[in-house]
C-alpha positions as CSV (number, residue, x, y, z in Angstrom):
1,M,0.0,0.0,0.0
2,M,2.9,2.4,0.8
3,R,4.5,1.6,-2.5
4,T,1.2,2.3,-4.3
5,G,0.8,5.6,-2.4
6,I,4.3,6.7,-3.5
7,L,3.5,5.8,-7.1
8,V,0.3,7.7,-7.0
9,A,2.0,10.8,-5.5
10,A,4.7,10.6,-8.1
11,A,2.1,10.3,-10.9
12,I,0.2,13.3,-9.5
13,A,3.5,15.4,-9.3
14,L,4.4,14.4,-12.8
15,A,1.0,15.3,-14.1
16,T,1.1,18.7,-12.3
17,A,4.6,19.4,-13.7
18,S,3.4,18.5,-17.2
19,A,0.4,20.7,-16.9
20,V,2.5,23.7,-15.8
21,T,4.9,23.1,-18.7
22,A,2.1,22.8,-21.1
23,A,0.6,26.0,-19.8
24,A,3.9,27.8,-20.1
25,E,4.3,26.6,-23.7
26,D,0.7,27.5,-24.6
27,Y,0.8,31.1,-23.2
28,P,-0.1,33.4,-24.7
29,T,-3.2,32.3,-26.7
30,K,-4.7,35.7,-27.1
31,P,-3.7,39.4,-27.2
32,I,-2.1,41.0,-24.1
33,R,-3.2,44.4,-22.9
34,I,-0.7,46.9,-21.6
35,I,-2.3,49.6,-19.4
36,V,-0.4,52.9,-19.6
37,P,-1.5,55.2,-16.7
38,T,-1.1,58.4,-18.7
39,A,-2.9,60.2,-21.5
40,P,-2.4,58.9,-25.1
41,G,0.5,60.5,-26.9
42,G,2.7,60.9,-23.8
43,S,6.2,59.4,-23.3
44,P,5.1,56.2,-21.5
45,D,2.5,55.6,-24.3
46,T,5.2,56.1,-26.9
47,V,7.8,53.9,-25.2
48,A,5.2,51.1,-24.5
49,R,4.3,51.0,-28.2
50,I,7.9,50.7,-29.4
51,V,8.6,47.9,-27.0
52,A,5.3,46.2,-27.5
53,E,5.8,46.0,-31.3
54,Q,9.1,44.1,-30.8
55,A,8.0,41.9,-27.9
56,A,4.9,40.8,-29.8
57,R,7.1,39.1,-32.4
58,T,8.5,36.9,-29.6
59,L,5.2,36.2,-27.9
60,G,3.3,35.5,-31.1
61,Q,0.4,37.6,-30.0
62,P,-0.4,41.3,-30.3
63,L,0.4,43.6,-27.3
64,I,-2.3,46.2,-27.2
65,V,-1.4,49.5,-25.6
66,D,-4.3,51.1,-23.7
67,A,-3.5,54.6,-22.4
68,R,-5.7,55.7,-19.4
69,G,-4.7,59.0,-18.0
70,G,-5.9,60.9,-15.0
71,G,-5.4,61.2,-11.3
72,G,-1.6,61.3,-11.4
73,G,-1.6,57.8,-12.8
74,L,-4.2,56.4,-10.4
75,V,-6.9,56.0,-13.0
76,G,-4.8,53.7,-15.1
77,A,-3.3,51.9,-12.1
78,T,-6.7,51.2,-10.7
79,I,-7.9,49.7,-14.0
80,A,-4.8,47.5,-14.1
81,M,-5.0,46.3,-10.5
82,N,-8.6,45.2,-11.0
83,A,-7.8,43.0,-14.0
84,T,-7.5,39.2,-13.7
85,P,-3.9,38.2,-12.9
86,D,-3.7,35.7,-15.7
87,G,-0.9,37.4,-17.7
88,Y,-3.2,39.0,-20.3
89,T,-3.0,42.4,-18.6
90,M,0.2,44.2,-17.5
91,M,1.1,47.8,-16.9
92,M,3.7,50.2,-18.1
93,G,4.6,51.5,-14.7
94,T,5.8,55.1,-14.6
95,S,8.0,56.7,-12.0
96,T,4.9,58.5,-10.8
97,V,2.8,55.4,-10.2
98,L,5.6,53.2,-8.9
99,A,7.7,55.7,-6.9
100,S,6.2,59.2,-6.5
101,Q,2.7,58.2,-5.5
102,P,3.9,55.6,-2.9
103,A,6.4,58.1,-1.6
104,L,4.0,61.0,-1.2
105,N,0.4,59.7,-1.2
106,K,-0.9,58.6,2.2
107,S,-3.9,56.7,0.8
108,L,-3.1,54.7,-2.2
109,P,-5.4,52.0,-3.5
110,Y,-2.5,49.7,-4.2
111,N,0.6,48.4,-2.3
112,D,3.8,46.5,-2.9
113,R,1.8,43.2,-3.5
114,T,-0.5,44.7,-6.1
115,F,2.2,44.8,-8.9
116,V,5.1,42.6,-9.6
117,P,8.2,44.2,-11.2
118,L,9.3,42.7,-14.5
119,T,11.9,45.1,-15.9
120,R,12.7,48.7,-16.2
121,A,12.3,49.8,-19.8
122,A,13.8,53.2,-20.4
123,Y,14.8,56.5,-18.7
124,V,15.3,60.0,-19.8
125,A,16.4,63.3,-18.4
126,N,13.7,65.9,-18.9
127,V,14.1,69.1,-20.8
128,V,13.0,72.6,-19.8
129,T,10.8,74.1,-22.5
130,V,9.2,77.5,-22.8
131,N,6.6,79.1,-25.0
132,N,8.3,81.1,-27.8
133,G,6.5,84.3,-26.7
134,L,8.1,84.2,-23.2
135,G,11.2,85.8,-24.6
136,V,13.8,83.8,-22.6
137,N,16.7,82.0,-24.2
138,N,18.3,80.1,-21.2
139,V,17.7,78.9,-17.7
140,A,19.2,82.0,-16.2
141,E,16.8,84.3,-18.0
142,L,13.9,82.0,-17.0
143,V,14.9,82.2,-13.3
144,K,15.3,86.0,-13.6
145,L,11.8,86.3,-15.1
146,L,10.3,84.0,-12.4
147,K,11.8,86.2,-9.7
148,A,10.5,89.3,-11.3
149,K,7.0,87.9,-11.6
150,P,6.4,85.6,-8.5
151,G,3.2,83.6,-8.8
152,Q,2.5,84.9,-12.3
153,L,4.1,82.2,-14.5
154,H,2.6,78.8,-14.8
155,Y,4.2,75.4,-15.5
156,G,2.4,72.3,-16.6
157,S,2.6,68.6,-15.6
158,A,0.9,65.3,-16.3
159,G,-0.6,65.4,-12.8
160,V,0.2,65.8,-9.2
161,A,3.5,64.2,-8.1
162,T,4.5,63.4,-11.7
163,P,8.1,64.1,-12.8
164,A,7.1,67.4,-14.4
165,H,5.4,68.5,-11.2
166,L,8.5,67.5,-9.1
167,A,10.8,69.1,-11.6
168,G,9.0,72.5,-11.4
169,A,8.7,72.3,-7.6
170,M,12.5,71.6,-7.4
171,L,13.2,74.6,-9.5
172,N,11.0,76.7,-7.1
173,V,13.0,75.4,-4.1
174,L,16.5,75.6,-5.5
175,A,16.2,78.8,-7.4
176,S,14.0,80.5,-4.8
177,V,11.3,81.3,-7.3
178,K,7.5,80.8,-7.3
179,G,6.1,79.2,-10.5
180,V,2.5,78.0,-10.3
181,H,1.8,74.4,-11.0
182,V,-1.0,73.4,-13.4
183,A,-1.9,69.7,-13.5
184,Y,-3.2,68.0,-16.7
185,K,-4.3,64.4,-17.4
186,G,-1.1,63.8,-19.4
187,A,1.9,65.4,-21.0
188,A,0.3,65.7,-24.4
189,P,-2.5,68.1,-23.3
190,A,0.0,70.1,-21.3
191,M,2.2,70.5,-24.4
192,I,-0.9,71.7,-26.3
193,D,-1.4,74.5,-23.8
194,L,2.3,75.4,-23.8
195,L,2.1,75.8,-27.6
196,A,-1.0,77.9,-27.2
197,G,0.6,80.1,-24.4
198,Q,-1.8,79.0,-21.8
199,I,1.2,77.9,-19.6
200,Q,4.6,79.5,-19.9
201,Y,6.9,76.6,-19.3
202,F,6.9,72.9,-19.1
203,I,9.7,70.5,-17.8
204,T,8.9,67.3,-19.7
205,S,10.4,64.4,-21.6
206,P,12.4,65.0,-24.8
207,I,10.2,62.4,-26.4
208,I,7.4,64.9,-26.2
209,A,9.4,68.1,-26.6
210,L,12.1,67.5,-29.2
211,P,9.8,67.3,-32.3
212,H,8.2,70.7,-31.3
213,G,11.6,72.1,-30.5
214,R,13.1,71.0,-33.8
215,A,10.2,72.6,-35.6
216,N,10.8,75.9,-33.7
217,R,7.3,75.8,-32.1
218,I,8.8,76.0,-28.6
219,R,12.2,76.8,-27.2
220,I,14.2,74.1,-25.3
221,L,16.5,75.5,-22.8
222,A,18.2,72.7,-20.8
223,T,18.1,69.1,-19.6
224,T,17.5,68.0,-16.0
225,G,20.1,65.3,-15.5
226,A,23.2,65.8,-13.4
227,A,25.4,65.8,-16.6
228,R,24.7,66.7,-20.1
229,D,22.7,64.1,-22.0
230,P,24.9,62.3,-24.5
231,L,22.0,62.1,-26.9
232,I,21.5,65.9,-26.9
233,P,24.9,67.2,-25.7
234,E,24.3,70.7,-27.2
235,L,21.9,71.4,-24.4
236,P,23.3,72.6,-21.0
237,T,21.9,71.2,-17.7
238,V,19.8,73.1,-15.3
239,A,22.4,72.4,-12.7
240,E,24.9,74.6,-14.6
241,T,22.7,77.5,-13.6
242,V,21.0,76.1,-10.5
243,P,23.5,74.0,-8.5
244,G,22.1,70.7,-7.2
245,Y,19.3,70.4,-9.7
246,E,18.7,66.9,-11.0
247,L,15.6,64.9,-11.9
248,V,15.0,62.2,-14.5
249,Q,12.0,60.0,-15.2
250,W,11.8,56.4,-16.1
251,W,9.3,53.7,-17.0
252,G,9.1,49.9,-16.6
253,F,6.8,47.0,-17.0
254,V,4.9,45.3,-14.1
255,A,2.6,42.3,-13.9
256,L,-0.3,41.9,-11.6
257,G,0.3,40.3,-8.2
258,G,-0.8,36.7,-8.4
259,T,0.3,36.3,-12.0
260,P,1.7,32.7,-12.3
261,G,5.5,32.7,-12.1
262,H,6.1,30.9,-15.4
263,I,4.0,33.7,-17.1
264,Q,6.0,36.4,-15.4
265,K,9.2,34.8,-16.7
266,R,7.8,34.6,-20.2
267,L,6.8,38.3,-20.2
268,H,10.1,39.3,-18.7
269,D,12.1,37.4,-21.3
270,A,10.1,38.8,-24.2
271,L,10.3,42.4,-22.9
272,T,14.0,42.3,-22.1
273,G,14.7,40.7,-25.4
274,A,12.9,43.6,-27.1
275,L,14.7,46.2,-25.0
276,R,18.1,44.7,-25.9
277,S,17.4,44.7,-29.6
278,D,19.1,47.3,-31.8
279,E,15.8,48.3,-33.3
280,V,14.2,49.3,-30.0
281,K,17.4,50.9,-28.7
282,Q,17.7,53.1,-31.9
283,K,14.0,54.1,-31.8
284,L,14.2,55.2,-28.2
285,A,17.5,57.0,-28.8
286,K,16.0,59.0,-31.5
287,L,13.5,60.2,-29.0
288,G,16.1,61.1,-26.4
289,A,15.5,58.0,-24.2
290,Q,17.9,55.2,-23.2
291,A,16.7,51.6,-23.1
292,V,17.2,49.5,-19.9
293,S,16.7,45.8,-19.3
294,E,17.2,44.2,-15.9
295,P,16.1,41.3,-13.7
296,P,12.9,41.8,-11.7
297,A,14.9,41.9,-8.4
298,E,17.1,44.8,-9.7
299,F,14.0,46.7,-10.8
300,A,12.4,46.2,-7.4
301,A,15.5,47.5,-5.6
302,F,15.6,50.5,-8.0
303,I,12.0,51.3,-7.3
304,K,12.6,51.2,-3.5
305,A,15.6,53.6,-3.8
306,E,13.6,56.0,-6.0
307,R,10.9,56.2,-3.4
308,V,13.4,57.3,-0.8
309,R,14.8,59.9,-3.1
310,I,11.5,61.3,-4.1
311,A,10.2,61.4,-0.6
312,R,13.1,63.7,0.2
313,V,12.4,66.0,-2.8
314,G,8.7,66.1,-1.9
315,K,9.5,67.1,1.7
316,E,11.8,69.9,0.5
317,A,9.1,71.1,-1.9
318,G,6.2,70.6,0.5
319,I,4.4,68.2,-1.8
320,V,2.0,65.9,0.1
321,I,-0.9,64.0,-1.4
322,N,-3.9,63.2,0.8
323,P,-2.2,64.1,4.1
């Protein structure tokens, strides 16, 4: 009887392993949705589409990008977290949703168990852009004008606690000026208002800004990294005028908590393979972004460190969400 029990247990284990292997080989059998928690046309949406196109070739199914802006990323994040964790919904996590909101928001609907890091995708130093009618040609002139008109110049962002909001707040703190924040549902509508002169300046991703700058529709003054961006070295950094200024934004893919491990691995392998491809690297580089691919544990550690850094920036700038 004991021998029979052992044989039965072994048979069950073998059948289970075979089922898992079969499931891993079968996945995916239908399109996969990528929720992007920003408005259509923004940097995360653009990056997600570039990576999705390449990863779909490996997975053998379309990756459908679904941009859902609003609430500083909370609208899209809520849609994603309420999906079934079967591997057919994942999210393009932004630095806002994965780092800024957890660092600054006291009442988030999600926590560290809600999303599972897969890999960072890309990062970029932002650029300081101004409406052509503002009449400034560099950061020093922008700071001088802000000091001359406290509370009269407005800067846009894709929402509260987004990189553009933090970037403007950091300029206020380090340059001792008082620009007024205006939150939008995404970077694309903020850029529309910058072009129309409804806001005077906007610190945003070069993915959004460079096409307009190259067409002379706006003026691009500087980048926000600690050093000059190797992709656009002709632009000075804000730090060359305002010492200590540094802020970049990044994006990465996450699965839903509870997604089977073999599916997480399949997604990770497809996404990192796409991000390592020359085609994706070149497309991102043309937009001013640099591709990144890393193991899930490294991405998780990076997110944790970013939360600490952003909490410090938020404290200095007095940014608190839902105190």
